[in-house]
N, C-alpha and C positions, 0 to 999 in steps of 0.2 A: 519586527522591522516596521518602520514608519512608512506609510504610503502617501503619495501625492494626493492632495485634495481635489475633488472635482470642482468644476466652475460653480456649481450650485452650493456645494459645501463651503467654498471660499466666500461666496456672496453672503451666505448666512452668517459665517464667522465674522465678517467685517462689520455686521450690524452691532456686534458686541465689543467692537474695538474702535471707539471714537478717536478720531485723529489719525488713524491709520488708513492708508490708501493703497491702491495697487498701481505700481509704476514699474514698467519693464518686467512684468511678471514676477515682481517681488513685493512683499509687504514693505511699505515705506512710511516713515514718519520723521518729522523734524521736531526736536525739543529745543526750546530757547530758554536760557537762564539769565539771571542778572549779570553774571560775570564768568570769566574763564574758570575760576576756582570751583564754582558750583557745577558747571558743565563737566569739568574733568572729574570731580567727585562722583557725579552720576555715572560716568563711564567706568570709573574704577569699581564702583559697586556692581555694575552690570557685568564687568569682567568676571566677577565671582559667580554670577548667575550662569554665564556662558560655560565656565568650567564645570559647574555642578550639572548642567544639562548636557555637557559634551556637545555643544552646538554653538558655533561662533558666527557672529554677524559680519556683514560688510558695513562698516561705519566710518564716520569721519567727524572731526571736531575742528571748527573754526571759531576761535574766540569763545563766544557764549552759546554757540549752536552745536548740537549733536544731531547728525543725520544718520539714520539707521535704515538699512535694507536687509530683509530677511528672506532667505530661500534655503531649501535643502538641496544642495548641488547633486548629491548622489541619487536623488529621486527626481531631479529635473523640474522642481517646482516647489510650491508651498505645501508644507505638511503640518501636522499637529504640533511638531516640535517648534515650528516658527510661531504658531499661535500661542503656545505656552510662553515662549520667550517674550513675545509682544505683551502678553498680560503681565508678566513680571516686570517688564520695563515700565509699563503704566503704573503699576503699584509703587515701584521705587520712585517714580517721578513725583509722586505725592509727598515724598519725604524731603524733597529739594524745592526751593523756590523756583517755580517754572511757569512760563507763559504758554498758553495753548498754541 
């Protein structure tokens, strides 16, 4: 079972996740793309990641922006599952034209 990260563990993990911040006790990031098609393609690819990890994000898409918030609800906070999801999102974002 995945356990919630301590504040210290989370602070350390954020150092290796550029662009991710902590908002409302969730990992948060906004990805911006040249168009809706690239943004939606990114989300579609990440949907496969979510299924593979059996861990689903809180996210939204408005035209060329994808907003992602990650937390593990049954643990009441951020866990290693969220960190892995964020790393995979970062990796996939390199495959799409994306602005920081």
